[in-house]
N, C-alpha and C positions, 0 to 999 in steps of 0.2 A: 433464512434471515440474510440480510444484505450487507449493510455497512456497519462496521464496529464503532462503538463509542467507548472511550476509555473507562475501565473499571478496576485497573490495577492488575488484571490478569491478561495473559496473552489472548489474542482474538479467538484462537481455536478452542480455548477453554471457556469462553463466554457463550459458545453456541453459534456464533456468526461464522459463516463459511466464505463470504465474499467481502473482501476488505480493500478499501481505497484509502491510501495514506496521502494526505496533503502535505507535501514537504516544503511549501513556500516559505515557511519561517525558519527552516533548518539551515544552519550555516555550515555544518560539518558532520561527517559520520566517521566514527572510529571503527576499528576492527571488530570490537564487541557488538556494536550496533549492526554492522553488516552481517555478522554471524547470526544474530538474533532474527534479522529480517529473513535470512535464508531458512532458518528453522520454521518461522511463521509460515513462509510460503510453502515449504514442504508439507507441513501439517494441514494447511488449508487445501492444497491440491489433493492430498490423500483423502480428504473428506469431500471431494467433488466441488471444491470451491476455488478461490484464487486470491492473489494479492497483487494489487496494482499501485504504482507510485505516480503521483501527479505534482507538477509544478516545482521541480527541484531548482534551486538557485544554480547559477553557472558552475560554481565550484563543486557542488554536490553532483551535478550532472556529469562533469568531467571526471570526478572520482568514480562514479559508476561505470563510465566508459573505460577508464584506465584499469579498473579491476575486472574488466570483461563481464560486467554484471548486466549490461543492457540486454543481453540475450537471455538472462535468467529472469529478469523482471520486465514487465511491460511498463514503460515509463512514458507518460503523457506530458507535453510541454505546459499545459494549463489544467486546472481543476475542471473547468467548464468542458474542455474537450474529453477529459476522462469520463466525466459523468455522462456526457452525450453518447460516448462510445460503448460504455459497459452497463448502463442502466437498463435492466430488463423492461420490456413493454408493460409488465404488471408491477410497476415500481411502488405499489402501495405498501410493500413491506420495507421500503427504504426508511432508515431512521435518522440519517444525518451523516456527519463525517468527523473523523478525528483529525485534529490539526497538531502537528508537531510544534512544540514551542521551546 
């Protein structure tokens, strides 16, 4: 399965292994959110998947850089670039994307 849609559970528990988070509406991340993103990424990578972040606002992008997380997460400047880069050729299994609000 490809991209997670929210269901109240972490993406690894929904069966999705490849997750793209659109951060374009997110204004801030606290320590708990960063910790949870790290946990999601670890679970997804352990199941041969991945977690990618797209379109962070300037403050969130700087926060990720300041916390030295740009090397932990693959961060794309736009959602369009992320989808173009990580969508598999057989994207028939793609189901949409989750948007932080």
